[in-house]
N, C-alpha and C positions, 0 to 999 in steps of 0.2 A: 217222182219220189216225194213222199210226204215228210217234210222237215218238221212238222209239228209233233210228230210222234217221238222225235229225239231232240227235244228242246234243250236238254242239259248237256248235250255233247257238242263239242266244237272241233270238228275234224280239220279245220283250216288254221287253228291257233298254234303258236310256237310252244314246244314242250318246255315245261318249267325246269330251270336249272337248279343244281345243288348249291348250297351255301358252303363257301370255303372257310371253314372254322379255323383252319391252320393259319391262313393269312390274317384273319382278324386277331388271332392270338399273338402273332408276331407284331402286328401294329400296336396293340395295346401294351405289349411289353416294351416296345421302343418308346412309346409316349411316357410310360412309367419311368423308364431309364432317363429320359430327358428331364422329367420333373425332378427326379431324385438328384440328377447332376446339377440342375439349377439351384436346388435347395442347399446342397453341399457347397456349391460355388459361392452362394451368398454368405455362408458362414466363413468360407475361406477368405473372401474379399473384405467383409466388414470386420471380422475378428482379427485380421492380420494386416492392418494398414501399413505396417513397417516394411512389407515386401514391395519392391518397385512396381510390379504389375498391378497389385491391389491398390497402391497409392495412385497410380495413373488412372485406373478406372474410377476410383472414388473422386478424383479431381475432376474428371469429365462429367460425373454425375452431380457435381457441386455438393459432395458430402464431406469434404475436408475443410476445416476451418483454419485460418491463418494462426500461427502461434501468437498468443496474446501476451501482453505485458502485465506482470503481476505486481501488486503492491507488497511492501514488506510485511504488513499486518494481514494480508489476504492471500498469502502464498500457500501452496499445498503443504500439509504436515510432512515433516522430514526429520532426518537425523544428520548431525554435523560430524563429519569424519575427518580425521587428520590423515596425513600421508601414510603413516604406519598402519592405521586402521584400514585404509583403502587397499593397501598392498596385501595385508593379511586376509582380506575378504575375497579378493579375486585370484590370488595366486594359487589357492588350494582347490579351485573349481576344475572339474574335468571339462573336456571339450564340449560335450553335450550340455552340461549344466551352465557353462559360460555362454554358449549360444542362446540358451533359453533366457538367461538373465539379460543379455544384450537386446533380445527381441522385446522383452518387457520394458526395458529402459527407453528404447526408441518409441514403442507403442504409447507409453505414457506421455512422452513429449509431444507426439503428433496429435494426441487427443486432448492436449492442454490439461492433462492430469485430472480428467473428470472421472475416470474409473480406475483409481490407483489401489492396488493391493499392497498394503504395508506402508512403509515410510519411504519418502524420496531421499536419496543420498545427496547431501550437500558437501562441498569441499571447503575446508578451512585450513589456514596455514600460510606459509611464505614460500613462494616459488620464484626462481630466477629465469628470465627469458633467455633462451638459447638462440632463437631465430624467430622471425615473423615474416609472413608474406601475405600478399593480397589474394583474396578469393576471386575465382572466376566462374564462368558458366559451366566449366567441366568439373567443378567441385560440388560437394553435397550442399553446402551453403554457397549461394552464387554471388553474394556481395558482402564486403567487409574485409576482415583480416583474421588470420589464425596465428597464434603464437605457441611455439613449442617451448615448454619450461620444465625444469626439474625441481624437485622439492629441496629446500635449503637444508632441512633436518633429516632427509632420507634420500639416499642416492638410488634407491631401488624403484622409485616411482617417477614416471614422466607424465606430463599433462599437456595436451593440446587444448588451449583455451580459445574459444570462438568469440569473435567480436563482430556480430552482424551489424551492418550500418549501410546508409545510403552511399552511392558512389562518390558524391561530392565531398564526403567526410574522409575518404580514404587517404588523400595526401597528408592531412593533419595527423592521422593515425600512424602513417609511416614515419613521421618525424618524432612521434612519441614512443612507439613500441620499439625501443632500441635493444641491442644485445646487452645483457647484464642488468637490465631494469628489473626490479623486484616487484612481483605481484603479491599484494597482501590481501588475503581473503579472511574476513571476520564475520562471525555469525550475527552481529548486530547491524551490519551494513550490507553484506553481500549474500546472494543466494545463487551460487553457481552449482547447478545440478549436473550430475553425471548422467550422460546419455549413451555412453559406450565404454567398454573396457576391453583391452587387448593384452594378451600375454605374449611377450616377446620370446625369441628363441634363446636369449641369454638369461632368462629367468626373471627379467624385470617386467613391470606392468605399466602400460600406458593407458590413461583414461582420457576421454573427450568430455569437456564440460562446456556449458553455455549459461550465461547469467540470465535468470528468469526475470529480473527487474528491468533489464535493458536500460540502465541508467546512464548517467554522465560520468566520465572518467577524466582525471587529470593526474599530474605528477606533483610530488611534494616540492621539487626543485625544478621549476620550469613554467612556461606559459602555455596556454591553449587548453581547451576542454572540448572533448568530442562526446557525442551522444549516440547511443546504440538504438537500433530499431529492430523489431521482430522481422524475421525473413518472410517474404510473401509466399514463397513455395520452397520445397526441398527437392533436390535432384538426387533421389535415392539410387539411381542407376550408377552414380559415381562410386558408391560403396563406402564402407567404414574401414579404417579411420581415414581422415582427410589427408594426413601425411603418410604416404606409403613407405615401404621398407627402404627403398633406394634413396628417396628424398630424405628420410630421417637419418640414414647413415651419413649422407653428405653433410647434413646440418651438424651432427655430432662431431664430424671431423673438423669442420670449420670452427666449431666452438672449442675444441681441444687446442687448435692453433691459437685461438684468441686468448685462452687461458695461459698458454705458454708465453705469449707476448706480455700479458699483464704481470706474470710472475717474474719475467726478466726485468721489468721496469719498476715494479712495486714490491717485489718479494714474493714468497710463496702464497698461493691462493688456496684457501681451505676447500677441501673436497666436500661436496654435499653429503651429509650424513656422517662425516668423519671429522667434525670440527673439534679442535683441541679443548674447547670449553663446552660445558653442558648446554649453555644457551648460545645460539648463533648470534654473531655480532649484528648490531642494528645496521640497516641499509642506509646508504647515503641518499638514494633516490628511490621512491616507491610509487607505484601506480595504485591509486585509491579511487573509490567511487565517491562522488559528491552529490548532495541533494540539490534539486532545483528550487530556486526561490519562489515562494508562493506570492501571487499578487495580493497586495493589501489595499483594501478600499479606504479611501480618504474620508474622514468624517465630514458630513455636510456642515458648511459654515454659513450662518445667516448673512444676507447681504448687508453691506455697510451703508447706512443712510448718508445722504449728502449733507453738506453743511447747512443748506437751506431748510432741511427738514429738522423737526424736533426729535431728539434722541430718546427722550423719555417723557412720560406724562404722569404727573402725580394724580392718583385716584384716591379720593377720600374714602375711608372705610365707613360704611353706614353704622349707625348707632345700634349696638347690640349684635353686630356681625361677629363671626368667628373666623379665626385664622386657620392656616393649614394644620396646625397642631392643636386646634381647638383651645386656643388661649386668647383671652380678651385683652385688648390694649389697655394699659394703665393710664395713658394720657392720649388725648386726641392728636392726630397727625397735623403737622403744620400746613398752612395754606400755601398752595403752589404760587410762586412769584413768576412774573413774566420773564425773569432772567433765564439764560440758558442753564440747564441743569448740569451738575457735575457727574462725570462718569468715573466709576471706580475701576482701576486696572488691576489685574491679577498679577501678583509677584511671587517669586519662589518662597519667600518667607510667609506662608499662609498661617492665619490664625483662625480660631473657631468662631469668633464674633466679628461681624462686619464693622469696620472703623473707617472714618473719613477724617483725614488729617489735612488741614488747610495750611498753605504756606503763607508766611508773612509778606505783606505788600512792600515793594521797593519802588523808589522814585523812577528809575529809568525804565523799568518794564512793568506792565500791569501784572497784578497777582494772578496766579493760576492755581486753582484748587486741585490737588492730587490726593489719591487715596490708595492704600495697600490693603486689599481685602480679599477674602475668599467667601463666596456666597454658599452657605450651607443650609439655610432655612428658606422657607417660602417667602417670609417677610422679615426684613432686618429689624433689629432692635430699635426702640425709640431714640436712643442716644445717637444713632447714625443720622436720623432725620434732623435732630437738633444741630449736629455738627454741619450737615449740609446746608441748613437754612442760614447759619451764621457765616458761611463762607462768602467772600466777595464775589462780584460778578466776574465771570470768565471772559477774558478778551478773545482768546482763540482756543478752540477745543479740537483735539486730534480724535478723529473717529476711531473707536475701538469696538470690535465685535463683542456683544454681550450675550452670554449663554444663559438659558433659563435656569432658574433655581429649582432644585429638587429636594424634597424633604428626605431626611436621613433618620432612621430610627435610632433609639438610644443605644441598643446593642445590635450592631449590624452583623456580628460574627455568627450569631445564632440563627438568623433568618435568611442569610444570603443563599441564593440558589447555587448549586454546583454546576455552573454553565461553562466553565473553562476546563478543557481537557489538558492534562499534562502538568498540572501544578505539582510543586514539591511537597506541600503540606496543606492540610485543611482539617476542619473539625471532624472528629470521629465520635461515635456514641456507643454506649453499652448495648447489649442485645435487647431489643424491644424498646429502647429509649430514644429512637430517632424521631425527628419532627413528623407531624401528620402528613400523609401523602397517599397517592393512589397506588395500589399494589397490582401488578399485572404479571402474566406469564408470557412465555415465548410465543404463544398463539395469538396474543393481542398486539404484537409489535406492528403488524400491518396497519392497524387502526391508528397507532401513534405516527406512522409515516404519513398517513392521509391528513390527520388533524393536527399533528405537532404536539409539543408539550404544553402549549398554551399557558406558560408561566407557572405551572404547578409542579410540585414534586411528584415524580413518578419513580416507583421502585420496581425492580425486576427480581422475580424468584424463579426457581427451577433447578434442574439437575444438568450439569455441564461437564464436558470432558476437555482437559487442557491440551491444546494442540501446539502451543508455543509459549515459552516462558523466558522472560528477560529480567533485567535488573529491577525495574519498577513497573513492569506491565506483563500482561499475559493475554493470549488469544484463546478463547473458549468456543466450543460448539455445543448446541443443545443436544443432550443425550435422548435419542428417540427410541421407542420400542419397535419391535418388528411389525406390529399391527399398525402403528402410526406411519411407518414407511410405506406399507402396502396401500393403505387407505389415504395417504397424503394428508394426515392430520398434523397440525402444529406448524412450526416454522421450518423444521427439517434441516437438511444440510446446507441450505442456501442462506444461513444466518451465522454471522460471526459476532462474538461478544468480545470487544476490546476493553480490558479492565486496566485502569490506572490505579496504582497503589501509592499511598503516601510514603514519605521518607521514613526509613526504619522498618518497613514491612518486607517480608519475604514472600514473593509470589509462589504459588503451588508449582510443583514439578510437572514436566511434560508427561502426559498420559494419565495423570491422576483424575479422579472424579470429584467434583465440587458440588455440594448440596447447599442451596440457599433458600430459606423459607421466609415466612412473614416476620420472624424475629431477627433475621440477619440477611436482609436483601441487599442488592446493589442499587445505587442511585443512577438513573439514566440521565446523561447529559446531552446526548444527541443521537439521532437515528438517521442514517443516510441510506438511500437506495440507489444502486448502480443501474446502468442500462441493461445489464443481463439479468436483473432481478435479485442480485445479491444484496442482502441487508447487512450493513455494518452498524452495530449498536455500540456506542461509546458509553461506558459506565465507569464508576469509580468506587473504590472501597471506602465506606463511611463507618464501618463497624469496627470496634476495638477488638483486638485478638482475645481469645478465651484465656 
């Protein structure tokens, strides 16, 4: 058989199989479903970190940051609500609306308030502690203490206030957080944020709060101070609130017995919210937050020369030379004598002209020349040289540190730089009449951080939004456009402007827009950059009101 005649036929090859299109379709659909499930799961996990399973997964992926400590001037923008305002806000919510509000409150706290919609609710007012207990590993916050308190001026609101701290501080906290102790929360010192709200079966509302400052606390009548620390992790599996229904009922029963004992010994105790007077009586003992003392650097003191060394050396001024104030000497300086020079000591009664007063010699003791003077010019007047040259020889001289003399202008009030933040009063100017200086916008603040103020006047202009307002200060943020946010132009939301106002000025209200141009700028006193890139710009108002 001639196989060359049938070269394109393969009688011994396996027959070609058919493609199973149905199996491939099923496989592609399964892969599409897995992709869609992964995509939706990422949204579920990252957008809802307040759920226990999402929080656990993000914690394993190292996508959860530890709650951080805020500063009073760098805290998230919020609103300060009294007990009555808090009750009215949460008592009227439905079950679904309250659950949504609680999810947002917890989510904002877990994210360190980086993506907040609206204002953060802060608590103000007076609350009396009903009970306090230590936190354990089975609680949502695993270390510290929690105190259950009721509002002094409203009996419809309960508050469980969290005090996260290290375990070694807990014994001192147990001695401090006693039953009946009053917690005083003020907007100028405390930032206790609401992170959960619960509507009870009897119609009351219980809120859970945590201080974002994590500061130091003490009592007005007592010893000891404890400092709070941000919690390293949260045990969300424990659930909200921390004090469950049975435990809360037992606490309220014990507190009722406590009030009956107090009433039997001291008379009737006023019921919270039903005080006979319009204003609740002042508390005998209160829990208040205290500020930590800042370390102060001691000024450098020049070394004291020994007795064997010369304390001063008279240097003749060359003929035709000029002094620091460009004034010529009217008489030549005296010739230095080999005797030890006289050192002028600074006394409280300072005068504007250096004087040297020599004491009269007495037989038993050698005369010692003393002087009461304040050095205010680069070179003392000629009369001081004459008095020093006529003084007798010093037998024994006490070494005194001598500070270098600095020239002072004639009118220091008009040229002094505004370098101290927090002063009560300083010089203000009409619009456009301020001293000469460099005018910058918020986009140039990074350059100021790198190079500093360099001793010059720097003014700030721009459009700002008031986030916080107090008696003599306000915290502003630059107002950016939508295009600036998308393209990351300017300083953005990572810049805070802390404005100090002189006495008698009224800071702008929270939420208002402030426009400052080249005619009415702020004067920059200091710019600080934090580790997370946050810029804190300290300025003060130097313009007179319109």
